[in-house]
C-alpha positions in Angstrom: -10.9 9.7 2.8 -7.2 10.1 2.1 -5.1 7.8 -0.2 -3.6 4.9 1.7 0.3 4.8 1.8 1.8 2.9 -1.1 -0.8 4.0 -3.6 -3.0 1.0 -3.1 -6.8 1.5 -3.5 -9.2 1.1 -0.6 -11.2 -1.5 -2.6 -10.8 -3.6 -5.6 -13.9 -4.9 -7.3 -13.2 -8.1 -9.3 -15.8 -9.2 -11.9 -13.4 -11.1 -14.2 -13.7 -8.2 -16.7 -17.5 -8.6 -16.9 -17.5 -12.4 -17.2 -18.8 -13.0 -13.7 -20.9 -10.0 -12.9 -23.1 -7.6 -14.9 -21.4 -4.3 -15.4 -24.5 -2.5 -14.0 -23.9 -4.1 -10.6 -20.2 -3.6 -10.6 -20.7 0.2 -11.4 -23.3 0.5 -8.7 -21.0 -0.9 -6.0 -18.1 1.2 -7.3 -20.3 4.4 -7.3 -21.6 3.6 -3.7 -18.0 3.1 -2.3 -16.6 6.2 -4.2 -19.6 8.2 -2.9 -18.4 7.4 0.6 -15.0 8.7 -0.2 -13.1 5.5 -0.9 -10.6 5.0 -3.7 -12.0 2.0 -5.8 -10.5 0.2 -8.7 -12.1 -2.4 -11.0 -10.2 -5.6 -11.9 -6.8 -4.1 -11.2 -4.7 -5.6 -9.6 -7.3 -8.4 -8.8 -9.9 -9.5 -11.3 -11.5 -12.2 -9.1 -10.6 -15.7 -8.1 -11.9 -19.2 -8.4 -15.4 -18.4 -7.0 -16.1 -15.6 -9.3 -14.8 -17.6 -12.3 -16.6 -20.8 -11.4 -20.0 -19.5 -10.2 -20.5 -16.2 -11.9 -22.7 -16.3 -15.0 -24.5 -13.0 -15.6 -26.3 -14.4 -18.7 -28.0 -17.0 -16.4 -28.6 -14.3 -13.7 -25.9 -15.5 -11.4 -23.8 -12.4 -10.3 -20.4 -12.9 -8.6 -18.4 -9.9 -7.5 -15.3 -10.1 -5.5 -14.7 -7.2 -3.0 -11.1 -6.9 -2.0 -10.7 -4.7 1.1 -7.3 -3.0 1.8 -6.6 -4.4 5.3 -5.3 -1.0 6.5 -9.0 0.0 6.5 -9.7 -2.5 9.3 -6.4 -3.5 10.8 -3.5 -1.7 12.5 -0.7 -3.9 11.2 1.6 -2.9 14.0 -0.6 -3.9 16.9 -2.8 -6.4 15.0 -5.9 -4.6 16.4 -8.8 -3.0 14.7 -7.8 0.3 13.0 -9.2 3.6 13.9 -11.2 3.4 10.6 -12.8 0.0 11.5 -16.2 1.5 12.7 -16.5 3.6 9.5 -15.8 0.6 7.3 -18.4 -1.4 9.2 -21.0 1.3 8.7 -20.0 1.6 4.9 -20.3 -2.1 4.2 -23.6 -2.4 6.1 -25.0 0.5 4.2 -23.6 -0.9 0.9 -25.3 -4.3 1.5 -28.6 -2.7 2.2 -28.4 -0.5 -0.9 -27.3 -3.3 -3.2 -30.2 -5.6 -2.0 -32.7 -2.8 -2.5 -31.3 -1.9 -6.0 -31.1 -5.5 -7.4 -34.6 -5.6 -8.7 -34.3 -2.3 -10.4 -30.8 -3.0 -11.8 -32.0 -6.1 -13.5 -35.6 -5.2 -14.2 -36.7 -6.6 -17.5 -38.6 -4.1 -19.6 -41.0 -4.9 -22.4 -40.1 -3.5 -25.7 -42.2 -0.5 -26.8 -45.1 -1.5 -28.9 
């Protein structure tokens, strides 16, 4: 997918610089989106808001990752109708959700120390 006008990324993942979401999950989401051809940034220019700060606590197993989506992916700002990229975005996010939920047990699997 081509870069959007103005140099803004397609997605910004906000994990409060690792304070609200384990880096493994943040990287997994980034890699999935980049693999679909999107430009993805982490914590720049948005590191997450109140919900990520208040609820995210990876040490206690509570992951909070903010996903900012550049509105040009889903909205034609001139006509205020769905953009031509809207169907692709829906497919990407549906696929992403399925892959994240499938990968969560593997990403956070606790392994016993070697004896």
